[in-house]
N, C-alpha and C positions, 0 to 999 in steps of 0.2 A: 603962632607956630602950630601950636598943638591941634589944629583943624587940619592942617596940610599933613601932619603926621597920619591923623584919621582917614584921611582920605587915602594916602597913597599906601597905608597898612590894613585897613579895615578893622585895626584894634585900637585899644586905648593906649597911651604912652606906659601905663601901668603895667600893662600887658606884652609890651616888649621885651624878647633878653637881650641881652648885650651886643650880641651880633645884629640882631633886627635893628638894634638902636644904631648902630654903627652906619648900617646901611641906610637907613632914614636920612641920618646926619650927611650922608655923602651925596644923596639925591638933593637934599635942601640945601646945601652949600654948593650945587652946581659941580662936586667932584665924583661924579658917578662914573666916570670913563673906565674903572674896572668892572663894571655891569655891561658894558657895549656888546660884550659876547653874545648876551641874550637875544640881541636883533637879530644873530644869524641862526637861532634856533628855530626848528619849522612849529607851526601852531599846534599841533597835534599834541608834540613835546611838551612845549610850555604848558598847555591844558593837563597833561598828564602831572606835572610837577606841581602846578596850582592846586589840584586836587590831591597830593601828596601817593599818588600812586605809581610815581618814577622817582627812585631812590637817587638823588643828584650826591649824596653824601657816599655813596660806595661807588659811584663813577668817579667821582673825585679821586677817591683812596685808591682807587685801579689805576687811574691817569698817573699818580702821583708814585705810586710804586712802579709802573712801567717806565717813568723817568729816572727811578732810582732815588727820589727825594723823600724827604721825612715830612711833617707837618709843619715844617717851616720854608720847606721848598728848597731845603739845602741837602746836598748830593750826600748820599751815605752808602751808596750801591743798592743794586737791585734786590740781593737777598734780605738785606737788613730792613729795606723799604718796605717787602712785603708783608714782612713781622712785624714792622711798625702799624701797619695799615690791616692787617689780618686777611692780606690777600694768600689765598693759598692754592688758585687756578694757574 
């Protein structure tokens, strides 16, 4: 199993944070349906995400704030969600 983790992540198991380990486990177990949205992302954007020049965290927070949801996708209202995610625009 270690070899497939190295292939998929380019990192050794000990270098993976908890979120990365969860994603690798989902892929290995064939339960990666939550990642299917990446298939619809254009290649230029994927390349920017991979290079670290596209801040997905910011855009995810902005989207959650726009939906009025907190970090657990629970409705808290638009103003509270914006405050939670630090969105000021």
